[in-house]
DSSP file (Angstrom, degrees, kcal/mol; ACC not computed):
  #  RESIDUE AA STRUCTURE BP1 BP2  ACC     N-H-->O    O-->H-N    N-H-->O    O-->H-N    TCO  KAPPA ALPHA  PHI   PSI    X-CA   Y-CA   Z-CA
    1    1 A M              0   0    0      0, 0.0    15,-1.1     0, 0.0     2,-0.3   0.000 360.0 360.0 360.0 136.8  161.3  -21.1  153.3
    2    2 A F  E     -A   15   0A   0     13,-0.2     2,-0.3    14,-0.1    13,-0.2  -0.969 360.0-158.2-140.2 159.1  161.3  -24.9  153.6
    3    3 A F  E     -A   14   0A   0     11,-3.1    11,-3.4    -2,-0.3     2,-0.6  -0.939  13.6-138.9-130.8 152.0  163.2  -27.9  152.3
    4    4 A L  E     -A   13   0A   0     -2,-0.3     2,-0.5     9,-0.2     9,-0.2  -0.963  18.6-168.8-114.6 116.1  162.3  -31.5  151.8
    5    5 A A  E     -A   12   0A   0      7,-2.6     7,-2.9    -2,-0.6     2,-0.4  -0.909   6.2-172.0-106.3 126.4  165.1  -33.9  152.8
    6    6 A I  E     +A   11   0A   0     -2,-0.5     2,-0.4     5,-0.2     5,-0.2  -0.968  13.6 170.3-124.2 131.9  164.5  -37.5  151.8
    7    7 A K  E >   -A   10   0A   0      3,-2.9     3,-2.5    -2,-0.4    -2,-0.0  -0.922  62.4 -62.8-139.9 113.6  166.7  -40.5  152.7
    8    8 A K  T 3  S-     0   0    0     -2,-0.4    -1,-0.1     1,-0.3     0, 0.0  -0.252 122.0  -5.0  47.6-117.0  165.3  -44.0  151.9
    9    9 A D  T 3  S+     0   0    0     -3,-0.1     2,-0.4    16,-0.1    -1,-0.3   0.424 122.5  80.7 -86.1   1.4  162.1  -44.6  153.9
   10   10 A T  E <   -A    7   0A   0     -3,-2.5    -3,-2.9    13,-0.1     2,-0.4  -0.907  51.6-177.3-116.6 135.1  162.3  -41.3  155.8
   11   11 A A  E     -A    6   0A   0     -2,-0.4     2,-0.5    -5,-0.2    -5,-0.2  -0.996   6.9-165.6-128.0 128.2  161.3  -37.8  154.7
   12   12 A F  E     -A    5   0A   0     -7,-2.9    -7,-2.6    -2,-0.4     2,-0.7  -0.945  13.8-145.6-112.0 130.7  161.8  -34.7  156.8
   13   13 A L  E     -A    4   0A   0     -2,-0.5     7,-1.9    -9,-0.2     2,-0.6  -0.864  21.7-157.7 -90.2 118.9  160.1  -31.5  156.0
   14   14 A V  E     +AB   3  19A   0    -11,-3.4   -11,-3.1    -2,-0.7     2,-0.5  -0.882  15.9 177.9-107.1 118.7  162.6  -28.9  157.1
   15   15 A F  E >  S-AB   2  18A   0      3,-1.8     3,-0.9    -2,-0.6   -13,-0.2  -0.968  82.0 -12.4-119.9 114.0  161.3  -25.4  157.9
   16   16 A G  T 3  S-     0   0    0    -15,-1.1    -1,-0.2    -2,-0.5   -14,-0.1   0.854 129.4 -59.6  62.1  33.1  164.0  -23.0  159.1
   17   17 A L  T 3  S+     0   0    0      1,-0.2    -1,-0.2    -3,-0.0    -3,-0.1   0.688 111.6 121.2  65.4  23.6  166.2  -26.1  159.5
   18   18 A E  E <   -B   15   0A   0     -3,-0.9    -3,-1.8    41,-0.0    -1,-0.2  -0.969  65.0-126.6-113.8 118.3  163.9  -27.8  162.0
   19   19 A P  E     -B   14   0A   0      0, 0.0    -5,-0.2     0, 0.0    -7,-0.1  -0.386  18.4-158.4 -61.0 139.1  162.5  -31.2  161.0
   20   20 A C        -     0   0    0     -7,-1.9     3,-0.1     2,-0.1    -6,-0.1  -0.139  40.3 -99.5-118.2  37.1  158.7  -31.2  161.2
   21   21 A G        +     0   0    0      1,-0.2     2,-1.1    -8,-0.1    -9,-0.1   0.688  68.4 146.0  62.5  24.2  157.7  -34.8  161.6
   22   22 A V        +     0   0    0     -9,-0.2     2,-0.5     2,-0.0   -11,-0.2  -0.797  24.1 168.9 -91.1  98.3  156.7  -35.6  158.0
   23   23 A K        -     0   0    0     -2,-1.1     2,-0.8   -13,-0.1     4,-0.4  -0.947  31.8-137.3-121.3 119.2  157.9  -39.2  157.9
   24   24 A A  S    S-     0   0    0     -2,-0.5    -2,-0.0     1,-0.2   -12,-0.0  -0.632  79.8 -35.1 -78.1 109.5  157.0  -41.5  155.1
   25   25 A N  S  > S+     0   0    0     -2,-0.8     4,-0.8     1,-0.1    -1,-0.2   0.529 112.7 109.1  63.3   6.1  156.0  -44.8  156.4
   26   26 A H  H  >  +     0   0    0    -17,-0.2     4,-2.5     2,-0.2     5,-0.2   0.825  61.9  64.2 -87.8 -31.5  158.6  -44.5  159.2
   27   27 A N  H  > S+     0   0    0     -4,-0.4     4,-2.3     1,-0.2     5,-0.2   0.898 102.0  52.4 -58.5 -39.6  156.4  -44.0  162.2
   28   28 A R  H  > S+     0   0    0      1,-0.2     4,-2.0     2,-0.2    -1,-0.2   0.921 110.2  47.7 -62.1 -43.3  155.0  -47.5  161.7
   29   29 A K  H  X S+     0   0    0     -4,-0.8     4,-2.3     1,-0.2    -2,-0.2   0.881 109.4  53.6 -65.2 -38.0  158.5  -49.0  161.7
   30   30 A M  H  X S+     0   0    0     -4,-2.5     4,-2.2     2,-0.2    -1,-0.2   0.916 108.5  49.4 -62.5 -42.8  159.4  -47.0  164.8
   31   31 A E  H  X S+     0   0    0     -4,-2.3     4,-2.7     1,-0.2     5,-0.2   0.894 109.0  52.2 -64.4 -39.6  156.4  -48.4  166.6
   32   32 A E  H  X>S+     0   0    0     -4,-2.0     4,-2.5     1,-0.2     5,-0.8   0.908 109.0  51.0 -62.2 -40.9  157.4  -51.9  165.5
   33   33 A N  H  X5S+     0   0    0     -4,-2.3     4,-1.1     1,-0.2    -2,-0.2   0.914 112.7  45.9 -60.7 -43.3  160.9  -51.4  166.9
   34   34 A K  H  <5S+     0   0    0     -4,-2.2    -2,-0.2     2,-0.2    -1,-0.2   0.909 118.1  41.4 -68.2 -42.2  159.6  -50.2  170.2
   35   35 A E  H  <5S+     0   0    0     -4,-2.7    -2,-0.2    -5,-0.2    -3,-0.2   0.957 130.7  21.5 -72.7 -51.5  157.0  -53.0  170.6
   36   36 A K  H  <5S-     0   0    0     -4,-2.5    -3,-0.2    -5,-0.2    -2,-0.2   0.871  72.6-168.1 -87.8 -39.6  159.1  -56.0  169.4
   37   37 A K     << +     0   0    0     -4,-1.1    71,-0.2    -5,-0.8    -4,-0.1   0.721  68.5  91.6  52.9  23.5  162.6  -54.7  169.9
   38   38 A T        +     0   0    0     -6,-0.3     2,-0.1    70,-0.1    -1,-0.1   0.411  53.9 108.4-121.1  -3.0  163.7  -57.7  167.8
   39   39 A T        -     0   0    0     -7,-0.2    66,-0.1    -6,-0.1    65,-0.0  -0.466  61.2-145.8 -75.2 148.1  163.7  -56.2  164.4
   40   40 A E  S    S+     0   0    0      1,-0.1     2,-1.4    -2,-0.1    -1,-0.1   0.510  79.4  90.8 -90.3  -5.1  167.0  -55.6  162.7
   41   41 A R        +     0   0    0    -12,-0.1     2,-0.5     2,-0.1    -1,-0.1  -0.651  54.1 162.3 -94.3  81.2  165.7  -52.5  160.9
   42   42 A I        -     0   0    0     -2,-1.4     2,-0.9    38,-0.1     3,-0.1  -0.879  28.0-160.3-101.8 126.6  166.6  -49.8  163.5
   43   43 A H     >  -     0   0    0     -2,-0.5     4,-1.7     1,-0.2     3,-0.5  -0.813  12.5-178.4-105.1  90.4  166.8  -46.2  162.3
   44   44 A I  H  > S+     0   0    0     36,-1.8     4,-2.3    -2,-0.9    36,-0.2   0.811  74.7  60.5 -65.0 -33.2  168.9  -44.8  165.1
   45   45 A G  H  > S+     0   0    0     34,-2.0     4,-2.2     1,-0.2    -1,-0.2   0.908 106.8  46.4 -60.9 -42.0  168.8  -41.2  163.7
   46   46 A S  H  > S+     0   0    0     -3,-0.5     4,-2.7    33,-0.3    -1,-0.2   0.874 110.2  53.4 -68.0 -37.0  165.0  -41.1  164.1
   47   47 A L  H  X S+     0   0    0     -4,-1.7     4,-2.2     2,-0.2    -2,-0.2   0.896 109.6  48.5 -64.3 -38.8  165.2  -42.6  167.5
   48   48 A I  H  X S+     0   0    0     -4,-2.3     4,-2.6     2,-0.2    -2,-0.2   0.931 111.3  50.1 -64.5 -45.8  167.6  -39.9  168.6
   49   49 A W  H  X S+     0   0    0     -4,-2.2     4,-2.2     1,-0.2    -2,-0.2   0.922 111.3  48.7 -58.4 -46.1  165.3  -37.2  167.1
   50   50 A E  H  X S+     0   0    0     -4,-2.7     4,-2.5     1,-0.2    -1,-0.2   0.900 112.0  48.5 -63.1 -41.2  162.3  -38.6  168.9
   51   51 A R  H  X S+     0   0    0     -4,-2.2     4,-2.2     2,-0.2    -1,-0.2   0.913 109.4  52.7 -65.4 -42.2  164.1  -38.7  172.2
   52   52 A L  H  <>S+     0   0    0     -4,-2.6     5,-2.4     1,-0.2     4,-0.3   0.927 113.7  42.9 -58.3 -47.0  165.4  -35.1  171.8
   53   53 A K  H ><5S+     0   0    0     -4,-2.2     3,-1.2     1,-0.2    -1,-0.2   0.882 110.8  55.3 -68.9 -38.7  161.9  -33.9  171.2
   54   54 A R  H 3<5S+     0   0    0     -4,-2.5    -1,-0.2     1,-0.3    -2,-0.2   0.869 108.1  49.9 -60.6 -36.5  160.4  -36.0  174.0
   55   55 A D  T 3<5S-     0   0    0     -4,-2.2    -1,-0.3    -5,-0.2    -2,-0.2   0.523 115.0-119.9 -79.9  -5.3  162.9  -34.4  176.4
   56   56 A G  T < 5 +     0   0    0     -3,-1.2     2,-0.2    -4,-0.3    -3,-0.2   0.775  64.5 143.4  73.3  26.0  161.9  -30.9  175.1
   57   57 A R      < -     0   0    0     -5,-2.4     2,-0.3    -6,-0.2    -1,-0.2  -0.637  46.8-124.7 -99.4 156.8  165.4  -30.1  173.9
   58   58 A K     >  -     0   0    0     -2,-0.2     4,-1.6     1,-0.1     3,-0.4  -0.660  20.4-119.9 -96.3 154.2  166.4  -28.2  170.8
   59   59 A A  H  > S+     0   0    0     -2,-0.3     4,-2.7     1,-0.2     5,-0.2   0.855 113.7  59.6 -60.9 -35.8  168.7  -29.4  168.1
   60   60 A T  H  > S+     0   0    0      1,-0.2     4,-2.1     2,-0.2    -1,-0.2   0.871 102.3  53.7 -63.0 -35.0  171.1  -26.6  168.8
   61   61 A W  H  > S+     0   0    0     -3,-0.4     4,-2.3     2,-0.2    -1,-0.2   0.949 111.5  43.8 -63.0 -49.0  171.5  -27.8  172.4
   62   62 A L  H  X S+     0   0    0     -4,-1.6     4,-2.3     1,-0.2    -2,-0.2   0.901 110.8  55.0 -65.5 -40.0  172.4  -31.3  171.3
   63   63 A A  H  <>S+     0   0    0     -4,-2.7     5,-2.7     1,-0.2     4,-0.4   0.920 110.8  45.8 -57.7 -43.9  174.8  -30.0  168.6
   64   64 A D  H ><5S+     0   0    0     -4,-2.1     3,-0.8     3,-0.2    -1,-0.2   0.906 110.9  53.8 -64.2 -41.5  176.6  -28.0  171.3
   65   65 A E  H 3<5S+     0   0    0     -4,-2.3    -2,-0.2     1,-0.2    -1,-0.2   0.856 117.2  35.4 -63.6 -36.5  176.7  -31.0  173.7
   66   66 A I  T 3<5S-     0   0    0     -4,-2.3    -1,-0.2    -5,-0.1    -2,-0.2   0.299 112.4-116.8-103.4   9.8  178.3  -33.3  171.1
   67   67 A S  T < 5S+     0   0    0     -3,-0.8     2,-0.3    -4,-0.4    -3,-0.2   0.940  72.1 116.2  57.7  55.5  180.5  -30.6  169.5
   68   68 A C      < -     0   0    0     -5,-2.7    -1,-0.2    -6,-0.1     2,-0.1  -0.907  65.7 -96.5-139.9 172.5  179.0  -30.6  166.0
   69   69 A T     >  -     0   0    0     -2,-0.3     4,-2.2     1,-0.1     5,-0.1  -0.483  32.1-114.4 -86.6 160.5  177.2  -28.1  163.8
   70   70 A R  H  > S+     0   0    0      2,-0.2     4,-2.2     1,-0.2     5,-0.2   0.926 116.7  53.0 -59.8 -46.2  173.4  -28.1  163.4
   71   71 A P  H  > S+     0   0    0      0, 0.0     4,-1.3     0, 0.0    -1,-0.2   0.906 110.2  48.7 -57.8 -39.1  173.6  -29.1  159.7
   72   72 A H  H  > S+     0   0    0      1,-0.2     4,-1.8     2,-0.2    -2,-0.2   0.899 108.2  54.6 -65.9 -38.7  175.7  -32.1  160.7
   73   73 A L  H  X S+     0   0    0     -4,-2.2     4,-2.2     1,-0.2    -1,-0.2   0.891 104.7  53.1 -62.1 -39.5  173.2  -33.0  163.4
   74   74 A Y  H  X S+     0   0    0     -4,-2.2     4,-1.0     1,-0.2    -1,-0.2   0.816 106.3  53.7 -67.0 -28.7  170.4  -33.1  160.9
   75   75 A K  H  X S+     0   0    0     -4,-1.3     4,-0.5    -5,-0.2    -1,-0.2   0.867 106.5  52.9 -68.1 -36.3  172.5  -35.5  158.8
   76   76 A I  H >< S+     0   0    0     -4,-1.8     3,-1.4     1,-0.2    -2,-0.2   0.919 104.5  54.9 -62.8 -43.9  172.8  -37.6  161.9
   77   77 A F  H 3< S+     0   0    0     -4,-2.2    -1,-0.2     1,-0.3    -2,-0.2   0.810 107.6  51.1 -59.3 -29.6  169.0  -37.6  162.3
   78   78 A A  H 3< S+     0   0    0     -4,-1.0     2,-0.3    -3,-0.2    -1,-0.3   0.564  91.6  98.4 -85.3  -8.9  168.6  -38.9  158.8
   79   79 A K    <<  -     0   0    0     -3,-1.4   -34,-2.0    -4,-0.5   -33,-0.3  -0.611  56.1-160.4 -87.4 138.7  171.1  -41.8  159.3
   80   80 A A  S    S+     0   0    0     -2,-0.3   -36,-1.8   -36,-0.2     2,-0.3   0.773  83.1  35.3 -79.9 -28.7  170.0  -45.3  160.0
   81   81 A N        -     0   0    0    -38,-0.2     2,-0.3   -37,-0.1    -1,-0.1  -0.950  68.3-171.4-130.0 146.5  173.4  -46.3  161.4
   82   82 A L        -     0   0    0     -2,-0.3     2,-0.1    -3,-0.1   -38,-0.0  -0.931  34.5 -93.5-133.4 158.1  176.0  -44.3  163.4
   83   83 A D     >  -     0   0    0     -2,-0.3     4,-2.5     1,-0.1     5,-0.2  -0.443  37.4-124.0 -63.3 141.3  179.5  -44.8  164.6
   84   84 A C  H  > S+     0   0    0      1,-0.2     4,-2.4     2,-0.2     5,-0.2   0.877 109.5  53.5 -60.0 -40.4  179.6  -46.3  168.1
   85   85 A E  H  > S+     0   0    0      2,-0.2     4,-2.0     1,-0.2    -1,-0.2   0.915 111.3  45.7 -62.2 -43.3  181.7  -43.4  169.5
   86   86 A L  H  > S+     0   0    0      2,-0.2     4,-2.3     1,-0.2    -2,-0.2   0.910 112.0  51.3 -66.1 -42.4  179.2  -40.8  168.2
   87   87 A L  H  X S+     0   0    0     -4,-2.5     4,-2.5     1,-0.2    11,-0.3   0.872 108.7  52.3 -63.3 -35.9  176.3  -42.9  169.5
   88   88 A M  H  X S+     0   0    0     -4,-2.4     4,-2.4     2,-0.2    -1,-0.2   0.922 109.0  49.2 -65.0 -43.7  177.9  -43.0  172.9
   89   89 A R  H  X S+     0   0    0     -4,-2.0     4,-2.3     1,-0.2    -2,-0.2   0.901 113.3  46.8 -62.4 -40.6  178.4  -39.2  173.0
   90   90 A I  H  X S+     0   0    0     -4,-2.3     4,-2.4     2,-0.2    -2,-0.2   0.911 110.6  52.6 -67.3 -42.1  174.7  -38.7  172.1
   91   91 A S  H  X>S+     0   0    0     -4,-2.5     5,-2.2     1,-0.2     4,-0.6   0.907 111.7  46.2 -59.2 -43.1  173.6  -41.3  174.7
   92   92 A I  H ><5S+     0   0    0     -4,-2.4     3,-0.7     3,-0.2    -1,-0.2   0.920 112.1  50.4 -66.7 -44.1  175.6  -39.5  177.4
   93   93 A A  H 3<5S+     0   0    0     -4,-2.3    -2,-0.2     1,-0.2    -1,-0.2   0.893 119.2  36.8 -61.6 -40.2  174.3  -36.0  176.3
   94   94 A L  H 3<5S-     0   0    0     -4,-2.4    -1,-0.2     2,-0.2    -2,-0.2   0.409 104.4-127.0 -93.8   2.1  170.6  -37.2  176.4
   95   95 A D  T <<5S+     0   0    0     -3,-0.7     2,-0.3    -4,-0.6    -3,-0.2   0.916  72.5 116.9  51.0  47.5  171.0  -39.5  179.4
   96   96 A F      < -     0   0    0     -5,-2.2     2,-1.2    -6,-0.2    -2,-0.2  -0.987  67.9-128.5-147.7 133.2  169.6  -42.4  177.4
   97   97 A D    >   +     0   0    0     -2,-0.3     3,-1.1     1,-0.2     4,-0.2  -0.689  26.1 175.2 -86.2  96.1  171.1  -45.7  176.3
   98   98 A F  T >  S+     0   0    0     -2,-1.2     3,-1.0   -11,-0.3     4,-0.5   0.666  73.2  73.7 -73.8 -15.7  170.5  -45.9  172.6
   99   99 A F  T 3> S+     0   0    0      1,-0.2     4,-2.5     2,-0.2     3,-0.5   0.702  76.4  79.8 -69.1 -18.3  172.5  -49.1  172.5
  100  100 A Q  H <> S+     0   0    0     -3,-1.1     4,-2.1     1,-0.2    -1,-0.2   0.823  85.3  59.1 -60.0 -30.9  169.6  -50.9  174.1
  101  101 A Y  H <> S+     0   0    0     -3,-1.0     4,-1.1    -4,-0.2    -1,-0.2   0.906 110.5  41.2 -64.6 -40.3  167.9  -51.2  170.8
  102  102 A Y  H  > S+     0   0    0     -4,-0.5     4,-2.3    -3,-0.5    -2,-0.2   0.879 111.7  55.8 -73.9 -38.7  170.8  -53.1  169.3
  103  103 A S  H  X S+     0   0    0     -4,-2.5     4,-2.9     1,-0.2     5,-0.2   0.872 103.9  55.2 -60.8 -37.5  171.2  -55.2  172.5
  104  104 A A  H  X S+     0   0    0     -4,-2.1     4,-2.1     2,-0.2    -1,-0.2   0.886 108.3  48.3 -63.7 -38.7  167.6  -56.3  172.2
  105  105 A V  H  X S+     0   0    0     -4,-1.1     4,-2.1     2,-0.2    -2,-0.2   0.932 113.3  46.9 -66.3 -46.0  168.2  -57.6  168.7
  106  106 A V  H  X S+     0   0    0     -4,-2.3     4,-2.5     1,-0.2    -2,-0.2   0.931 112.8  49.3 -62.4 -46.7  171.3  -59.4  169.7
  107  107 A T  H  X S+     0   0    0     -4,-2.9     4,-2.9     1,-0.2     5,-0.2   0.902 109.6  51.9 -60.0 -43.1  169.6  -61.0  172.8
  108  108 A A  H  X S+     0   0    0     -4,-2.1     4,-2.3   -71,-0.2    -1,-0.2   0.905 111.2  47.2 -61.6 -42.0  166.6  -62.1  170.7
  109  109 A H  H  X S+     0   0    0     -4,-2.1     4,-2.5     2,-0.2    -2,-0.2   0.908 112.5  49.1 -67.0 -41.2  168.9  -63.8  168.2
  110  110 A I  H  X S+     0   0    0     -4,-2.5     4,-2.7     2,-0.2    -2,-0.2   0.936 113.7  46.4 -62.4 -46.3  170.9  -65.5  170.9
  111  111 A N  H  X S+     0   0    0     -4,-2.9     4,-2.4     1,-0.2    -2,-0.2   0.884 111.5  51.7 -64.3 -37.9  167.7  -66.7  172.6
  112  112 A K  H  X S+     0   0    0     -4,-2.3     4,-2.0    -5,-0.2    -1,-0.2   0.923 112.6  45.5 -64.9 -44.2  166.3  -67.9  169.3
  113  113 A R  H  X S+     0   0    0     -4,-2.5     4,-2.1     2,-0.2    -2,-0.2   0.919 112.7  50.0 -64.5 -44.0  169.5  -69.9  168.6
  114  114 A A  H  X S+     0   0    0     -4,-2.7     4,-1.4     1,-0.2    -2,-0.2   0.892 111.9  48.6 -63.7 -38.9  169.6  -71.3  172.1
  115  115 A G  H  X S+     0   0    0     -4,-2.4     4,-0.9     1,-0.2    -1,-0.2   0.864 110.6  51.3 -67.1 -36.4  166.0  -72.4  171.8
  116  116 A G  H  < S+     0   0    0     -4,-2.0    -2,-0.2     1,-0.2    -1,-0.2   0.837 108.8  50.4 -70.2 -34.2  166.6  -74.0  168.4
  117  117 A E  H  < S+     0   0    0     -4,-2.1    -1,-0.2     1,-0.2    -2,-0.2   0.824 110.2  50.0 -73.7 -31.4  169.5  -76.0  169.6
  118  118 A N  H  <        0   0    0     -4,-1.4    -1,-0.2     1,-0.2    -2,-0.2   0.683 360.0 360.0 -79.7 -18.1  167.6  -77.4  172.6
  119  119 A A     <        0   0    0     -4,-0.9    -1,-0.2    -5,-0.1    -2,-0.1   0.486 360.0 360.0 -78.5 360.0  164.6  -78.4  170.5
């Protein structure tokens, strides 16, 4: 049995409630985020999913670590934006600072403004 969950630019093929990397046009955006780190279009749920898989962890493990259910965790993976408290709990569980993606955007804007004022 499988389900197709679609949210904006991202589509997950869910087989036995496990996303299987069918992402519509999203991989390209993820690569742009990683390379430039100055884009404002950050899909934090996908970044969390990628980190979880890179670390070789299961969704059930993360759900237990952040005290939520698996279905709720899959909703988190589909979200472009998250509450700061939840993102902090996920960052601690995965030993990875997900706030760095947002900090890079802020820093780029500050530097751009500072450069524009000096010119």
